[in-house]
N, C-alpha and C positions, 0 to 999 in steps of 0.2 A: 683413591678418592674418586667418586663418581660425580658426574655433572648431570643434574636433573633439570630438564626444561619445564618451565611452568606452563600450564595449560593457558591458552589465550582466553580472555573473558568471553563468555557466550554472547553472541549477537542477540540483542533484544529489540525487536521492531516495535514501532508504535502502531496503534490501531489506524488503519487507512493507509499505511505505508506500502509502497510497492517493493516486493521482495522476490528473490530468485530461489526456487526450490532446486538445489544443486543435484538432488537424486534424480529428478525427472527432467530438469532443464526448463521447466515451466515458470513463467513469471505470474505472480498472483498478488492480490491485495491481502495484507494481514488483517484478520478479523478478530481473533481471540486465541487464548491458550487455555485448554481444558485437559486435565489429567496428564500434563507434561507434553502434549502434542499441540502444535500450532495449526490453526484452521485458516486456510487460504481460499480465496475465491478469484476466478479469472477476472481481469479488468472489465471485460464486456459482460460479466454476470455469469450465472449458471450455478452448478452444484459446487459446494465447498469440497476441499480435500484436505487431508492432514499431512503434516510434515514434522519430522523430528527436529528439535532445535539445532542439532549439529548439521542439518542439511539446508539451513537458511543462510542467505547472504543478501546484502543490500542489492537491489536491482540497479543495473546501469541506467542512469538517466537517459531517456530517449524522448526528447521533446520537452517535457516538463519534469518528469520523475517526481520523487517525493511523495507527499501525502495526496491522496485522491479524495476530493471533496465528495461527501455523501456516500462514500464507500461503506461506512459502517451503519448505514440506515437499517434498522431491524426489519423493516417491511420489504427490504430487497430492492427498493427503488434506487434509481441512479440520478446523478446530477447534483448541483449544489443544494445543500439542505434537504436532499431527498426529493426535489422537484423533478418531475419527468421532463418538463420543458422549462429550462432556466429563463428567467426574465431577461429581456433584451437590455443591452447596455444603454445608458442614457445618451442622448444626442449631445455632441459638443456644443458649448456655448458659442453664439455668434461673435465674430470679431468686432470690436468696437473701433470706429474711426477716431483718429486723434485730432 
């Protein structure tokens, strides 16, 4: 009797997720899958590269990890909602005396 190991389920990243290309050691942002290849882009922008599904793994969270806001902007802009300069956070409300 032979014992067969089941293949682990393939890792399926979500658009904008930070992933590790285990073949090259580079961390990239998952953009899309076309023709069975995953398209990745460096977190700081630049040219996309392709990776086979078996060469992808979740990236170790460094600081925030997870989904990168605005990473899937088709115009290639960065920042939340594709804005180059995100809006400043609102000032905290003044404390009220009791």
